[in-house]
MIKOLKOL-721539 format. One record per residue: residue number from 0; z negated, y negated, x of N, C-alpha, C in turn. Coordinates in steps of 0.001 Angstrom, whole numbers, plus 500000, padded with zeros to 6 digits. Atoms other than C-alpha are relative to their C-alpha. Example, Ala and Ser with C-alpha at 12.3 -4.5 7.8 and 13.67 -1.06 7.14 Angstrom:
<sites>
SITE   num      npz      npy      npx     capz     capy     capx      cpz      cpy      cpx
SITE     0   500000   501190   500890   492200   504500   512300   500000   498800   500900
SITE     1   500060   501190   499180   492860   501060   513670   499270   498910   499230
</sites>
This chain:
<sites>
SITE   num      npz      npy      npx     capz     capy     capx      cpz      cpy      cpx
SITE     0   499774   501047   501016   543157   130203   568228   501282   499223   500331
SITE     1   498747   500730   499819   546478   128445   567716   499720   498524   500328
SITE     2   500221   501418   499662   546659   124989   569405   500416   499086   498850
SITE     3   499709   500965   501049   546618   122010   567038   500851   498853   500541
SITE     4   499275   501206   499639   548942   119046   567069   499053   498802   499954
SITE     5   500836   501208   499979   547523   115579   567744   499821   499468   498588
SITE     6   500075   500511   501375   548356   114509   564189   499063   500847   499145
SITE     7   500874   499098   500763   546516   117563   562836   498541   499724   500322
SITE     8   501381   500313   499601   543387   116701   564843   499547   498712   499328
SITE     9   500348   501285   500611   543469   113073   563624   499806   500137   498492
SITE    10   500117   499773   501438   544006   114221   560063   498690   500720   499653
SITE    11   501249   499248   500219   541053   116638   560349   498793   499079   500126
SITE    12   501116   500936   499782   538756   113946   561740   499907   499001   498849
SITE    13   499980   500963   501113   539847   111535   558998   499360   500622   498750
SITE    14   500591   499309   501155   538901   114111   556366   498487   500097   500141
SITE    15   501442   499943   499750   535484   114544   558001   499341   498661   499733
SITE    16   500545   501345   500205   534951   110794   557985   499931   499663   498521
SITE    17   499936   500334   501412   536006   110463   554354   499032   500851   499170
SITE    18   500892   499094   500744   533806   113402   553331   498537   499619   500138
SITE    19   501391   500419   499768   530644   111714   554641   499736   498711   499233
SITE    20   500245   501204   500803   529310   109245   552052   499363   498872   500793
SITE    21   500629   501043   499171   527246   107398   554687   501049   499165   500715
SITE    22   498954   500707   499254   530383   106536   556666   500981   499278   499071
SITE    23   499119   500663   500965   532173   105493   553469   499509   498627   499613
SITE    24   500557   501323   500314   529818   102535   552979   498832   499744   500942
SITE    25   500992   500130   498934   528031   101702   556207   499865   498549   500410
SITE    26   500258   501359   499498   526415   098503   557509   499565   500100   501451
SITE    27   500281   499958   498557   526314   097814   561263   499700   498575   500478
SITE    28   500363   501316   499464   524605   094943   563113   500449   499885   501448
SITE    29   499557   500257   498630   526104   093436   566264   500576   498588   500125
SITE    30   499459   501349   499750   527628   090335   567836   501528   500029   499896
SITE    31   498552   500064   500204   531148   089365   566738   500664   499424   501260
SITE    32   499293   500441   498791   533465   089101   569724   501495   500266   499862
SITE    33   498546   499759   499865   537162   088899   570545   500712   499958   498647
SITE    34   499393   500155   501327   538165   087662   567100   501460   499559   500153
SITE    35   498565   500303   499939   541963   087673   566708   500603   500071   498609
SITE    36   499330   500028   501307   544180   086826   563746   501476   500306   500214
SITE    37   498588   499627   499898   547550   088541   563395   500849   499097   499103
SITE    38   499097   500810   500813   550634   086897   561861   499876   500331   498510
SITE    39   500153   499569   501398   549962   088884   558692   498644   499598   499428
SITE    40   501353   500452   500402   546463   087227   558489   498956   501108   500061
SITE    41   500996   498946   499778   544792   090543   559284   499170   499603   501217
SITE    42   500878   500389   498897   541745   089898   561493   499434   501236   500703
SITE    43   500548   498935   499169   540622   092094   564352   498845   499422   500818
SITE    44   501105   500440   499132   537295   091837   566197   499194   501227   500412
SITE    45   500895   498915   499576   534634   093899   567901   498557   499593   499722
SITE    46   501445   500201   500097   530931   094286   567225   499380   500501   501297
SITE    47   500568   499645   498696   529009   094257   570475   498510   500301   499833
SITE    48   501401   499614   500077   525683   096094   570808   499192   499432   501151
SITE    49   500918   500537   498972   522658   095309   572992   500338   500523   501383
SITE    50   499672   499406   498698   523876   097632   575751   501496   499961   500295
SITE    51   498571   500239   499757   527458   096312   575799   500912   501000   499290
SITE    52   499143   499097   500760   528680   099016   573366   500848   499148   499047
SITE    53   499139   500737   500934   531551   097939   571159   500490   500937   498898
SITE    54   499456   499283   501144   532773   099011   567723   501129   499135   499427
SITE    55   498852   500771   500471   536246   097935   566609   499931   499809   498488
SITE    56   500012   500330   501428   536640   096246   563237   501346   499401   499600
SITE    57   498781   500588   500549   539592   095319   561020   499683   499500   498592
SITE    58   500304   500605   501294   539432   092988   558016   501286   499553   499311
SITE    59   498818   500368   500781   542156   092725   555354   499691   498908   498975
SITE    60   500416   500965   501027   540133   090454   553038   500037   498586   500579
SITE    61   499820   501356   499479   541127   086789   553486   498799   499094   499715
SITE    62   501095   500896   500401   538052   085305   551772   498681   500304   500716
SITE    63   501220   499682   499239   535514   086894   554166   499943   499104   501236
SITE    64   500183   500870   498830   534153   084415   556749   499461   500808   501171
SITE    65   500425   499295   498779   533851   085779   560277   499923   498969   501117
SITE    66   500197   501001   498950   532436   083680   563133   499829   500678   501356
SITE    67   500100   499503   498625   532953   084365   566814   498622   499664   500565
SITE    68   501283   500228   499326   529675   084784   568746   498781   500121   499111
SITE    69   501131   499893   500931   527528   085319   565635   499489   501436   499921
SITE    70   500634   498715   500312   525053   088176   565299   500169   500196   498496
SITE    71   499651   499818   501404   526235   089657   561994   499778   501438   499557
SITE    72   500036   498661   500599   525813   092587   559632   501348   500207   499326
SITE    73   498659   499704   500508   529211   094110   558913   499926   501279   499162
SITE    74   500017   498856   500914   529649   096420   555925   501435   500439   499718
SITE    75   498676   499476   500269   532620   098702   555342   500009   501504   500139
SITE    76   499901   498555   499837   533908   102211   555808   500638   500320   501355
SITE    77   499452   499551   498724   534644   104091   558999   501338   500698   499729
SITE    78   498678   499400   500160   538316   104977   559330   500573   500245   501396
SITE    79   499357   499716   498721   540601   106249   562067   501430   499466   499967
SITE    80   498622   500480   499878   543807   104655   563249   500768   501079   500764
SITE    81   499429   498786   499397   545988   107717   563945   500931   499740   501181
SITE    82   499048   500237   498915   548488   106020   566260   499348   500024   501384
SITE    83   500663   499944   498688   545922   105648   569046   498627   500683   499934
SITE    84   501224   499187   500150   543096   107835   567719   498724   499181   500196
SITE    85   501160   500882   499884   540639   104927   567497   499346   499886   498631
SITE    86   500676   500209   501281   537981   104800   564812   499494   498568   499938
SITE    87   500350   501403   500200   537052   101432   563349   499397   499809   498616
SITE    88   500551   500335   501318   535255   099751   560461   501049   499192   499247
SITE    89   499172   500803   500901   537471   098596   557620   499024   499116   499219
SITE    90   501070   500911   500422   535429   095498   556743   500140   499629   498525
SITE    91   500065   500429   501402   534364   094736   553158   499067   498796   499831
SITE    92   500975   501089   500123   531535   092268   553859   499458   499655   501387
SITE    93   500597   500452   498738   530164   090164   556738   498904   498998   499673
SITE    94   501139   500922   500202   526729   088517   556723   499528   499520   501373
SITE    95   500474   500514   498712   526033   086230   559721   498477   499851   499985
SITE    96   501466   500091   499906   522388   086330   560913   499594   498840   500908
SITE    97   500359   501034   499020   522175   084134   564002   501054   500021   501093
SITE    98   499123   499981   498832   524007   083196   567149   499677   501219   500841
SITE    99   500206   498798   499205   524512   086257   569293   499423   499701   501365
SITE   100   500629   500180   498691   522711   086809   572594   501025   499575   501048
SITE   101   498970   500344   499002   525912   086725   574654   500473   498566   499801
SITE   102   499570   501373   500298   526970   083529   572888   498957   498994   500487
SITE   103   501088   500906   499576   523553   081896   573487   499894   499922   501508
SITE   104   500072   499987   498530   523497   082985   577127   501125   499167   500599
SITE   105   498844   500749   499492   526982   081531   577658   499804   498497   499795
SITE   106   500221   501418   500280   526072   078228   576010   498931   499410   500931
SITE   107   501050   500468   499075   522898   077964   578117   500555   499812   501409
SITE   108   499402   500104   498662   524917   078610   581298   500929   498786   500075
SITE   109   499121   501172   500029   527486   075981   580275   499191   498713   500127
SITE   110   500855   501197   499947   524685   073450   579727   499417   499810   501392
SITE   111   500573   500063   498646   523136   074286   583092   501027   499472   500999
SITE   112   498957   500396   499059   526409   073922   584976   500491   498575   499718
SITE   113   499618   501363   500359   527278   070748   583066   499052   498995   500651
SITE   114   501004   500895   499402   524028   069158   584245   500136   499941   501515
SITE   115   499801   499979   498541   524811   070205   587812   501294   499284   500416
SITE   116   498775   500751   499693   528127   068332   587545   501226   500858   500243
SITE   117   498876   499101   499749   530393   071368   587697   501237   499618   499179
SITE   118   498879   500332   500888   532508   070069   584818   500396   498523   500073
SITE   119   499781   501451   499918   532481   066408   585850   501431   499683   500472
SITE   120   498615   500321   499603   536084   065053   585921   500083   499207   501300
SITE   121   499965   500846   498796   535174   062623   588711   499905   500799   501294
SITE   122   500119   499201   498774   534399   065419   591148   501191   500960   500172
SITE   123   498834   499120   499909   537676   067258   590416   500900   499561   501151
SITE   124   499098   500295   498876   539917   067495   593458   501437   499893   499479
SITE   125   498607   500139   500468   543473   066251   592955   500873   501149   500510
SITE   126   499050   498951   499616   546185   068893   593006   501119   499367   500820
SITE   127   498898   500563   499199   548743   068269   595794   501281   499889   499178
SITE   128   498761   500201   500757   551946   066831   594389   501066   501023   500366
SITE   129   498953   499078   499557   554136   069073   596504   499387   501063   500926
SITE   130   500617   498961   499173   552139   072113   597670   501053   500921   500611
SITE   131   499073   499086   499328   553901   074349   600186   499380   501386   500208
SITE   132   500686   498734   499741   551254   077021   600841   499019   500262   498865
SITE   133   500798   499724   501202   549685   078632   597748   499303   501343   500140
SITE   134   500780   498764   500003   546889   081190   597712   499775   500463   498574
SITE   135   500127   499458   501361   546878   083448   594638   498973   501127   500023
SITE   136   501016   498946   500131   543845   085529   593625   500229   500697   498665
SITE   137   499729   499212   501212   544810   088247   591129   500187   501455   500400
SITE   138   499745   498586   499713   545510   091946   590843   501487   500193   500266
SITE   139   498602   499719   499671   548716   093103   592517   500655   500902   498963
SITE   140   499461   499069   500998   549109   095628   589697   500134   499359   498620
SITE   141   499977   500659   501309   548935   093065   586910   501373   499411   499695
SITE   142   498757   500667   500419   551804   091610   584890   499954   498527   500374
SITE   143   500148   501429   499698   550380   088165   585691   500633   499630   501333
SITE   144   499473   500328   498675   551402   088342   589347   501525   499891   499960
SITE   145   498538   500076   500135   555023   088983   588360   500415   498686   499342
SITE   146   499704   501261   500693   554993   086018   585968   499837   498815   500942
SITE   147   500279   501101   499062   553480   083757   588631   501114   499896   501040
SITE   148   498964   500010   498958   556006   084775   591295   501348   499575   499426
SITE   149   498736   500395   500632   558908   084393   588874   500090   498491   499850
SITE   150   500007   501462   500192   557863   080798   588118   500052   499279   501339
SITE   151   500078   500707   498710   556980   079780   591682   501285   500117   500809
SITE   152   498755   499799   499237   560222   081226   593074   501249   499583   499229
SITE   153   498841   500290   500855   562440   080080   590192   500841   498842   500518
SITE   154   499276   501189   499539   563363   076754   591828   500412   500084   501473
SITE   155   499626   499793   498596   563855   078197   595344   499512   498842   500874
SITE   156   500609   501125   499283   561434   075689   596858   499545   500364   501404
SITE   157   500436   499573   498669   560661   077752   599938   498483   500006   500143
SITE   158   501471   499994   499965   556957   078036   599009   499485   501243   500739
SITE   159   500666   498848   499364   554691   080238   601090   498887   500447   499060
SITE   160   500948   499498   500999   552737   082407   598643   499240   501183   500591
SITE   161   500857   498925   499479   549804   084522   599830   499134   500524   498860
SITE   162   500740   499398   501116   548250   086973   597349   498793   500770   500537
SITE   163   501222   499260   499681   544652   088128   597656   499746   500963   498844
SITE   164   500099   498988   501047   544430   091386   595740   498547   500161   499561
SITE   165   501356   499855   500527   541390   091438   593483   500095   500642   498631
SITE   166   500087   499589   501390   540362   093183   590338   499665   498756   499183
SITE   167   500311   501174   500820   539975   090802   587444   499164   500411   498789
SITE   168   500836   499503   501092   537504   092758   585331   498809   500722   500606
SITE   169   501198   499315   499533   533897   093833   585911   499316   499278   501150
SITE   170   500832   500620   498965   531184   092997   588457   500675   500029   501358
SITE   171   499333   499894   498693   533174   094242   591458   501123   498983   500133
SITE   172   498916   500972   499932   536058   091998   590555   499454   498607   500287
SITE   173   500599   501315   499715   533718   088963   590621   499767   499846   501495
SITE   174   500224   500050   498541   532821   089827   594217   501322   499788   500730
SITE   175   498689   500127   499355   536497   090168   595129   500578   498590   499789
SITE   176   499504   501356   500268   537350   086836   593473   499298   498995   500918
SITE   177   500763   500886   499108   534565   085102   595415   500466   500161   501444
SITE   178   499499   499740   498635   535752   086777   598634   501368   499346   500201
SITE   179   498672   500621   499913   539291   085543   597876   499913   498501   500183
SITE   180   500177   501462   499862   538135   081937   597455   499528   499667   501406
SITE   181   500510   500227   498643   536182   082158   600727   501087   500269   501046
SITE   182   498915   499636   499064   539166   083804   602465   500973   498821   500174
SITE   183   499030   501095   499898   541553   080981   601655   499360   498732   500550
SITE   184   500690   501166   499431   538936   078328   602495   499831   500138   501504
SITE   185   500167   499769   498556   538300   079914   605905   501338   499948   500731
SITE   186   498664   499994   499394   542016   080309   606550   500524   498586   500219
SITE   187   499742   501442   499896   542469   076550   605967   501478   499601   500036
SITE   188   498585   500400   500008   546255   076620   605603   500584   499963   498591
SITE   189   499521   500028   501381   546464   076811   601814   499827   498604   499413
SITE   190   500081   501306   500662   547209   073661   599803   499199   500082   498711
SITE   191   500804   499793   501214   545617   075126   596661   499828   501493   499758
SITE   192   500293   498612   500355   544196   078328   595174   500249   500170   498504
SITE   193   499774   499665   501413   545389   079902   591903   499266   501296   499681
SITE   194   500709   498806   500474   542996   082294   590147   500594   500372   498651
SITE   195   499260   499662   501201   544761   084264   587452   499692   501403   499492
SITE   196   500076   498698   500652   544533   087077   584959   500879   499959   498767
SITE   197   499031   500003   501087   547079   088120   582350   499451   500398   498657
SITE   198   500498   499740   501349   545018   088078   579169   499055   501185   499934
SITE   199   500940   498912   500232   542781   090740   577637   498998   499600   498937
SITE   200   501032   500293   500999   539876   090954   575250   498950   499084   500608
SITE   201   501045   500905   499508   536908   088625   575481   499089   500698   500998
SITE   202   500866   499258   499072   534813   091319   577145   500696   500215   501341
SITE   203   499241   499826   498757   537615   091844   579679   499929   498753   500867
SITE   204   499947   501269   499280   537425   088189   580606   498615   499450   500342
SITE   205   501358   500494   499767   533641   087925   580930   499716   499669   501451
SITE   206   500219   500279   498579   533883   087938   584710   500214   498522   500298
SITE   207   499711   501404   499751   535274   084411   584507   498962   499057   499383
SITE   208   501127   500783   500516   532092   083282   582725   498750   500194   500855
SITE   209   501149   499745   499122   529851   084356   585627   499681   498772   500839
SITE   210   500455   501184   499249   527789   081706   587391   500458   500060   501452
SITE   211   499616   499856   498585   528662   083100   590817   501448   499558   500225
SITE   212   498600   500446   499902   532379   082504   590178   500061   498479   499941
SITE   213   500024   501460   500133   531657   078933   589041   499494   499355   501285
SITE   214   500540   500534   498738   529552   078341   592201   501069   499993   501086
SITE   215   498987   499870   498951   532368   079568   594442   501135   498998   499795
SITE   216   498937   500970   500295   534995   077421   592690   499515   498589   500318
SITE   217   500560   501338   499787   532706   074381   592839   499899   499669   501491
SITE   218   500174   500224   498553   532078   074830   596583   501328   499971   500760
SITE   219   498711   499908   499296   535749   075315   597433   500476   498627   500483
SITE   220   499439   501234   499446   537201   072647   599730   501481   499836   499629
SITE   221   498586   500007   500398   540670   073571   598493   500061   499920   498482
SITE   222   499881   500092   501460   541740   072581   594961   500258   501372   499369
SITE   223   499883   498712   500688   541462   075479   592489   500655   499787   498630
SITE   224   499326   499990   501301   543804   076111   589543   499699   501332   499336
SITE   225   500273   498767   500744   542842   078636   586859   501110   500240   498992
SITE   226   498989   499610   500989   545409   080513   584782   499598   501320   499389
SITE   227   500536   498785   500616   543529   082991   582614   500601   500113   498612
SITE   228   499250   499852   501244   545539   084349   579707   499145   500264   498784
SITE   229   500813   499854   501208   543161   083732   576852   499958   498653   499304
SITE   230   499820   501315   500618   544196   080881   574558   498869   499610   499049
SITE   231   501043   500305   500996   541261   081184   572120   498793   499347   500659
SITE   232   501230   500479   499356   538369   080596   574551   500309   499370   501348
SITE   233   499933   500622   498671   537917   078368   577567   498842   500532   500814
SITE   234   501042   499373   499190   536010   080154   580316   499310   498958   500874
SITE   235   500734   500871   499069   533443   078636   582683   500839   499752   501249
SITE   236   499113   500178   498839   535926   079229   585519   501040   498911   499696
SITE   237   499043   501039   500404   538457   077095   583588   499357   498621   500094
SITE   238   500677   501298   500047   535922   074294   583085   499625   499500   501396
SITE   239   500408   500379   498642   534860   074357   586751   501201   499697   500888
SITE   240   498797   500189   499174   538366   074530   588206   500478   498554   499925
SITE   241   499472   501364   499967   540145   071333   589160   501064   499789   498929
SITE   242   499003   500019   501070   542963   072160   586731   500073   501416   499438
SITE   243   499837   498654   500546   543449   075050   584304   501084   500006   498931
SITE   244   499038   499783   501074   546046   076469   581934   499603   501267   499270
SITE   245   500403   498846   500808   545720   079030   579170   500761   501271   500363
SITE   246   499232   498815   499593   548275   081376   580796   500335   499914   501492
SITE   247   499565   500020   498595   549265   082407   584332   501315   499246   500191
SITE   248   498707   500698   499911   552798   081160   583676   499802   498493   499918
SITE   249   500281   501432   500142   551457   077789   582521   499372   499418   501257
SITE   250   500640   500466   498774   549277   077500   585634   501013   499858   501139
SITE   251   498959   500062   498965   552232   078270   587919   500909   498791   499779
SITE   252   499157   501163   500307   554289   075616   586125   499294   498694   500367
SITE   253   500764   501191   499607   551482   073077   586663   500102   499745   501501
SITE   254   499979   500121   498539   551594   073786   590393   501312   499395   500485
SITE   255   498692   500502   499544   555329   073087   590721   500543   498910   499066
SITE   256   499570   501000   500985   555402   070459   587961   500711   498813   500651
SITE   257   499393   501169   499348   556148   067586   590356   501333   500334   500648
SITE   258   498699   499583   499464   558894   069571   592051   501067   499920   498903
SITE   259   499044   499994   501116   560527   069979   588641   500324   498569   499570
SITE   260   499806   501385   500462   559977   066339   587572   500843   499214   500994
SITE   261   499273   500778   498990   561134   064836   590870   501384   500597   500257
SITE   262   498684   499377   499863   563942   067391   591109   500952   499501   498932
SITE   263   499172   500516   501099   565192   066296   587702   500362   498540   500239
SITE   264   499720   501413   499697   564840   062658   588766   501053   499873   501090
SITE   265   499017   500039   498909   566724   063323   591977   501389   500357   499493
SITE   266   498700   499626   500575   569464   065077   590044   500572   498875   499159
SITE   267   499553   501128   500826   569570   062140   587621   500577   498891   500876
SITE   268   499531   501074   499124   569836   059590   590442   501210   500437   500825
SITE   269   498834   499498   499265   572266   061823   592317   501252   499846   499134
SITE   270   498856   500146   500920   574516   061912   589245   500387   498540   499836
SITE   271   499730   501439   500111   574133   058143   588861   500706   499483   501244
SITE   272   499404   500443   498737   574946   057644   592550   501446   500469   500112
SITE   273   498632   499466   499962   577996   059906   592296   500906   499187   499085
SITE   274   499216   500819   500928   579159   057949   589245   500294   498629   500602
SITE   275   499839   501321   499386   578566   054673   591119   501029   500060   501127
SITE   276   499057   499845   498883   580419   055924   594197   501411   500197   499465
SITE   277   498681   499772   500608   583276   057195   592022   500579   498690   499470
SITE   278   499550   501275   500569   583420   053807   590289   500458   499054   501096
SITE   279   499646   500883   498877   583408   051899   593603   501281   500475   500672
SITE   280   498803   499449   499359   585988   054248   595100   501241   499746   499143
SITE   281   498877   500254   500899   588195   053891   592016   500393   498523   500040
SITE   282   499732   501447   499914   587809   050102   592175   500741   499669   501298
SITE   283   499368   500254   498694   588671   050081   595889   501413   500573   500044
SITE   284   498666   499385   500041   591577   052441   595273   500973   499103   499237
SITE   285   499156   500900   500796   592927   050139   592564   500302   498714   500762
SITE   286   499828   501238   499227   592359   047106   594813   501021   500202   501119
SITE   287   499062   499705   498902   594186   048739   597721   501416   500139   499463
SITE   288   498669   499818   500583   597066   049785   595477   500608   498676   499544
SITE   289   499521   501309   500456   597285   046287   593983   500514   499182   501170
SITE   290   499591   500773   498814   597395   044685   597418   501197   500637   500700
SITE   291   498834   499320   499413   599799   047311   598631   501270   499589   499267
SITE   292   498848   500413   500794   602116   046446   595768   500364   498540   500260
SITE   293   499741   501413   499676   601669   042749   596524   500687   499876   501350
SITE   294   499400   500021   498656   602458   043386   600189   501460   500447   499951
SITE   295   498608   499543   500138   605519   045324   599182   500851   498937   499334
SITE   296   499269   501041   500718   606452   042502   596831   500351   498834   500923
SITE   297   499805   501146   499099   606035   039805   599502   500356   500417   501422
SITE   298   499637   499496   498675   607141   041929   602451   501283   499295   500481
SITE   299   498801   500667   499476   609621   039930   604664   501204   500930   500046
SITE   300   498915   499030   499947   611646   043075   605000   500753   500045   498673
SITE   301   499366   500018   501318   612221   043002   601251   500900   498775   499840
SITE   302   499220   501237   500095   613390   039371   601482   501274   500097   500832
SITE   303   498835   499835   499106   615661   040174   604427   501013   500949   499375
SITE   304   499114   499010   500637   617019   043200   602607   500768   499372   498835
SITE   305   499345   500673   501124   617708   041108   599519   501104   499065   500481
SITE   306   499012   500951   499469   619489   038432   601608   501201   500735   500602
SITE   307   498907   499203   499434   621469   041058   603487   500886   500564   498900
SITE   308   499221   499490   501131   622461   042537   600158   500886   498910   499395
SITE   309   499214   501119   500529   623555   039112   598941   501176   499669   500920
SITE   310   498919   500260   499009   625509   038540   602181   501094   501043   499857
SITE   311   499034   498918   500142   627105   041910   601731   500839   499808   498731
SITE   312   499280   500269   501247   627977   041034   598134   501039   498892   500201
SITE   313   499081   501124   499763   629478   037690   599230   501144   500407   500924
SITE   314   498985   499502   499071   631285   039409   602068   501057   500800   499238
SITE   315   499068   499195   500810   632764   041849   599598   500865   499101   499114
SITE   316   499249   500948   500838   633719   038967   597323   501067   499286   500813
SITE   317   499057   500699   499112   635323   037064   600246   501146   500919   500389
SITE   318   498966   499021   499617   637126   040201   601366   500986   500225   498856
SITE   319   499142   499769   501169   638361   040795   597869   500922   498809   499741
SITE   320   499197   501212   500237   639499   037187   597472   501042   499799   501112
SITE   321   499075   500139   498865   641048   037183   600961   501192   500935   499833
SITE   322   498926   499022   500212   642980   040309   600183   500921   499520   498878
SITE   323   499218   500526   501128   644022   038795   596867   500889   498846   500456
SITE   324   499247   501167   499485   645080   035570   598677   501147   500447   500891
SITE   325   498977   499487   499089   646929   037496   601360   501140   500642   499222
SITE   326   498957   499368   500831   648711   039530   598735   500882   498949   499342
SITE   327   499261   501096   500633   649664   036318   596977   500937   499311   500998
SITE   328   499191   500637   498942   650883   034742   600248   501164   500897   500415
SITE   329   498954   499036   499639   652787   037886   601116   501127   499977   498965
SITE   330   498998   500036   501075   654470   037729   597736   500844   498727   500119
SITE   331   499266   501272   499828   655354   034056   598286   500941   500076   501190
SITE   332   499177   499865   498782   656586   034863   601750   501251   500814   499718
SITE   333   498858   499167   500357   658767   037565   600356   500993   499203   499151
SITE   334   499137   500846   500837   660049   035109   597793   500788   499007   500870
SITE   335   499331   500969   499083   660800   032571   600534   501047   500704   500852
SITE   336   499047   499233   499183   662453   035192   602634   501271   500285   499182
SITE   337   498861   499708   500866   664569   036129   599684   500856   498754   499795
SITE   338   499277   501255   500203   665470   032534   599031   500742   499586   501266
SITE   339   499365   500357   498719   666182   031915   602708   501190   500902   500299
SITE   340   498905   499063   499712   668301   034998   602843   501299   499588   499324
SITE   341   498805   500478   500692   670621   033371   600355   500781   498984   500840
SITE   342   499374   501056   499172   671260   030572   602816   500125   500386   501466
SITE   343   499858   499538   498599   671421   032586   605971   501477   499913   500421
SITE   344   498621   500159   499464   674560   031682   608090   500690   501344   500098
SITE   345   499382   498686   499791   675049   035278   608840   500533   500575   498692
SITE   346   499528   499508   501301   675298   036134   605181   501278   499261   499584
SITE   347   498805   500802   500333   677801   033257   604739   501183   500441   500852
SITE   348   498937   499545   499075   679758   034345   607825   500543   501351   499575
SITE   349   499571   498651   500410   679780   037920   606521   500974   499954   498829
SITE   350   499100   500150   501146   681612   036619   603480   501343   499332   500414
SITE   351   498724   500563   499489   684342   035082   605678   500012   498488   500074
SITE   352   500081   501468   499930   683121   031521   605623   499715   499549   501423
SITE   353   500292   500620   498710   682928   029172   608651   499429   498621   499724
SITE   354   500523   501367   500076   681143   025893   609336   500817   499104   500908
SITE   355   499245   500993   499190   683020   022780   610518   499078   498814   500195
SITE   356   500890   501109   499660   681052   020152   612353   500772   498999   500870
SITE   357   499421   501004   499098   681969   016864   613937   499198   499964   501264
SITE   358   500682   500079   498698   680876   015741   617336   498531   499648   499854
SITE   359   501429   500351   500246   677627   014507   615772   499257   501116   499246
SITE   360   500572   498820   500662   676932   017967   614290   499835   499821   498494
SITE   361   499994   500151   501444   677546   016732   610791   500983   501000   499422
SITE   362   499136   499000   500641   678952   019428   608546   501017   499261   499151
SITE   363   498901   500563   500785   682308   018550   607079   500120   500863   498778
SITE   364   499985   499205   501216   681969   019657   603539   501004   499469   498961
SITE   365   499009   500543   500948   684840   017565   602002   501260   499577   500777
SITE   366   498720   500385   499378   688465   016882   602774   500002   498505   500279
SITE   367   500026   501464   499851   687745   013256   602374   499321   499565   501280
SITE   368   500756   500370   498793   685546   013346   605454   500772   500365   501280
SITE   369   499264   499538   498806   688250   014670   607793   500683   498804   500653
SITE   370   499259   500977   499159   689446   012505   610595   501035   500806   500773
SITE   371   498952   499170   499424   692808   013912   611663   500268   499704   501465
SITE   372   499732   500366   498608   692680   012226   614977   499012   500595   500990
SITE   373   501048   499451   499114   689630   013985   616346   499929   501510   499888
SITE   374   500223   498539   500006   688624   017513   617209   498668   500316   499280
SITE   375   501228   499527   500684   686086   019416   615147   499612   501392   500544
SITE   376   500465   498657   499563   683989   022396   616003   499950   500925   498790
SITE   377   499987   498994   501079   684553   025490   613902   499113   501170   500448
SITE   378   500977   498956   499627   681727   027944   613920   500294   501244   499186
SITE   379   499753   498685   500615   682504   031581   613231   498772   500884   500158
SITE   380   501095   499015   499923   680344   034609   612934   499704   500358   501438
SITE   381   500187   499503   498642   680868   035559   616486   500348   498970   501070
SITE   382   499730   501004   498964   681577   032262   618179   500411   498658   499410
SITE   383   499670   501368   500389   682770   028634   618091   501334   499613   500649
SITE   384   498716   500482   499454   686249   027069   618476   500239   498564   499525
SITE   385   499634   501381   500359   687628   023483   618430   501318   500026   499234
SITE   386   498771   500073   500810   690219   022604   615855   500318   498540   499708
SITE   387   499549   501341   500393   692194   019624   614799   500785   500164   498717
SITE   388   499347   499914   501292   693273   019064   611275   501295   499216   499999
SITE   389   498719   500663   500143   696835   018111   610342   500091   499521   498553
SITE   390   499889   500560   501355   697393   015884   607443   501379   500392   499469
SITE   391   498745   499478   500513   700040   017738   605470   500563   499144   498877
SITE   392   499512   500903   501049   700422   014876   603052   501019   499053   500580
SITE   393   499071   500936   499378   702388   012819   605533   501391   500627   500084
</sites>
């Protein structure tokens, strides 16, 4: 026989389903669980049987009321979703009958634990503001552990993170979770414990509604934080824990919340301090420069330099005036020399003139002054001789 393709098998099964009139309009009774609403308003849920069997359902009708946890009769047709080969009821009608057994059991357990004080806010242990050693209980193979580590290591706080590998689904996982809580309590070096799972269907998360888990969380001497990825329902583990978040990432952020808040505050005050220091330094710089300029302005050296410059200016002026005066005197001297040269004896002698003086050194400059009876001195260029005048009028 020739092998069939997957699409051919799904198509064959779909034809078989459509050919059976019973499956075309069937009513099934079970408890509504894991109700989810898509963005397109299509609703998905499961019908849970008495022995934990499940039947997937999809509802396109917006006016049909569907209640989580209700024992209901669901009417529709059986169809197959070819992309993952899953058969499901395409819902046409839902008739609620009563609260489902699982829902009633859960509510009874919540009431029991409430009376025992498991949910009492006053008994909740405070989460350390700045935890350094964190114990994480989750599966090492889950996406949740990566999200948790990314958040806890994002701020480079130097946290010590110890992971206790546990399953997070089924009875065995409950034992491992309890062992993890006991492990960190016995170790006594953890500041808090984070129990986490990265989402899943309601049935996948039932382990966190077990009384044994609640007992272990309640008895823990170390604060417990729950981060179970299921935003629709709050589990008993969430209610018993000291703090919980609807996602592993949210729980990790709660743990380092104070680091972030105080880090932001420190950065704010650091920036303010830097601004203040810059302002003070700028003020001091301006003050120093102002005083430096004042010192330069009133520096004695400046005054001395100014006075020396003035002295130098006056000196130059005096020198200039002295030179001018000397030049003027030199000119006058030359003029006097010239004038004196006109009356120089030697110049007169050179012209053939002589001087005649009497015995009293009076120059005889007129004939009328001659005494013919006395001797006179006649001064020549090269000597002196005595003469006596003769009166030629006699």
